[in-house]
ZAMARGU-4260 file (C-alpha; in steps of 0.2 Angstrom, whole numbers, plus 5000, padded with zeros to 4 digits):
<rodrens>
0) 4945/5158/5071 | 4945/5157/5052 | 4935/5144/5043 | 4951/5136/5037 | 4957/5135/5055
5) 4940/5128/5061 | 4941/5115/5047 | 4959/5110/5052 | 4955/5109/5071 | 4941/5096/5066
10) 4952/5087/5054 | 4954/5068/5057 | 4968/5058/5050 | 4968/5039/5053 | 4983/5028/5050
15) 4976/5010/5048 | 4987/4995/5046 | 4975/4985/5035 | 4975/4966/5036 | 4975/4954/5021
20) 4958/4952/5013 | 4950/4967/5020 | 4941/4979/5008 | 4945/4998/5008 | 4927/5002/5010
25) 4914/5002/5024 | 4901/4991/5016 | 4900/4976/5005 | 4885/4967/4998 | 4895/4950/4998
30) 4898/4952/5017 | 4917/4952/5016 | 4927/4960/5029 | 4928/4979/5027 | 4934/4994/5036
35) 4919/4995/5047 | 4925/4979/5055 | 4940/4988/5062 | 4936/5007/5062 | 4921/5015/5071
40) 4925/5033/5067 | 4911/5042/5058 | 4913/5051/5042 | 4931/5046/5038 | 4935/5040/5020
45) 4950/5031/5013 | 4962/5042/5004 | 4967/5031/4990 | 4965/5012/4989 | 4974/4996/4994
50) 4969/4980/4986 | 4960/4967/4996 | 4975/4955/4995 | 4987/4969/5000 | 4991/4974/5018
55) 4998/4989/5027 | 4996/5008/5028 | 4979/5015/5023 | 4975/5033/5027 | 4958/5038/5031
60) 4952/5056/5033 | 4937/5068/5034 | 4947/5081/5025 | 4942/5081/5006 | 4957/5092/5001
65) 4969/5080/5010 | 4961/5065/5003 | 4963/5072/4985 | 4981/5077/4988 | 4985/5059/4994
70) 4975/5050/4981 | 4977/5060/4965 | 4991/5054/4954 | 4995/5072/4948 | 5001/5076/4966
75) 5015/5062/4965 | 5014/5058/4984 | 5028/5044/4986 | 5023/5027/4993 | 5034/5013/4999
80) 5029/4995/4998 | 5038/4980/5005 | 5036/4966/4992 | 5040/4948/4994 | 5043/4940/4977
85) 5046/4923/4971 | 5064/4920/4966 | 5078/4932/4967 | 5078/4947/4954 | 5095/4951/4946
90) 5102/4968/4944 | 5095/4969/4926 | 5077/4966/4932 | 5079/4979/4946 | 5086/4992/4934
95) 5070/4989/4923 | 5059/4993/4937 | 5069/5008/4941 | 5069/5015/4923 | 5050/5011/4920
100) 5042/4996/4913 | 5030/4995/4898 | 5014/4988/4905 | 4997/4986/4896 | 4991/5003/4901
105) 5008/5012/4897 | 5025/5015/4904 | 5027/5016/4922 | 5037/5031/4930 | 5054/5027/4937
110) 5054/5019/4954 | 5066/5016/4968 | 5069/4997/4971 | 5081/4988/4983 | 5083/4971/4990
115) 5080/4972/5008 | 5081/4960/5023 | 5064/4951/5028 | 5055/4964/5038 | 5049/4960/5056
120) 5031/4959/5052 | 5015/4950/5058 | 5011/4932/5051 | 4999/4933/5037 | 4983/4922/5038
125) 4983/4912/5027 | 5002/4912/5025 | 5009/4914/5007 | 5012/4899/4996 | 5030/4894/4997
130) 5039/4882/4985 | 5052/4870/4993 | 5065/4874/4980 | 5061/4892/4975 | 5068/4905/4987
135) 5059/4922/4990 | 5066/4939/4991 | 5059/4955/4999 | 5060/4971/4989 | 5057/4989/4995
140) 5049/4998/4980 | 5045/5017/4981 | 5033/5024/4968 | 5026/5041/4964 | 5011/5034/4954
145) 4998/5021/4958 | 4991/5012/4943 | 4979/4998/4946 | 4989/4983/4954 | 5005/4991/4948
150) 5017/4984/4960 | 5011/4966/4956 | 5011/4969/4938 | 5029/4976/4938 | 5036/4961/4948
155) 5027/4949/4937 | 5034/4958/4921 | 5051/4955/4927 | 5048/4937/4930 | 5046/4937/4949
160) 5027/4937/4955 | 5022/4945/4971 | 5018/4933/4985 | 5015/4947/4998 | 5013/4965/4997
165) 5013/4977/5012 | 5012/4996/5010 | 5024/5003/5022 | 5024/5022/5019 | 5013/5035/5011
170) 5021/5052/5011 | 5029/5055/5028 | 5017/5042/5037 | 5022/5024/5040 | 5015/5009/5049
175) 5029/5009/5062 | 5021/5006/5079 | 5004/5001/5072 | 4999/4983/5074 | 4991/4974/5059
180) 4972/4977/5061 | 4974/4992/5072 | 4974/5011/5069 | 4980/5027/5076 | 4972/5044/5075
185) 4984/5059/5073
</rodrens>
């Protein structure tokens, strides 16, 4: 068996449905919730990040090459987010996201965006803040880049702040069938 075949046979890929307010690291000096509170698999590391206040798919692996492939922006691995925003974006606002927005750190690459029905997902604790007279809308946004807090900054830029953000897909992997706070090893 070649070294490459041995490495692949020992490769671990963990698909984790990260809960709200969990850090994408295994330790924290401030004693906040981290991956160690959910995953007891040695020597796996997050391939990319998901903000503490975001939820959904996080991939962990012991394969450095795969980790780099998924996390490095040059590789353009697409990611789909389900985003609950305040208000209802009009066609002009959605087209602006699709064409790319000028943010403080530069122009975003074109993205795919659609209004979607509210997904059948877990309750968030605490729930989002809702305003009595302002509706919310769910968007599906697919990116091939990952600037810091990009989705939140994009929706704010078009006048519809993000209330809840769930990463649904990375590459060909999704959170389908994985309960929030749980993981599967593939």
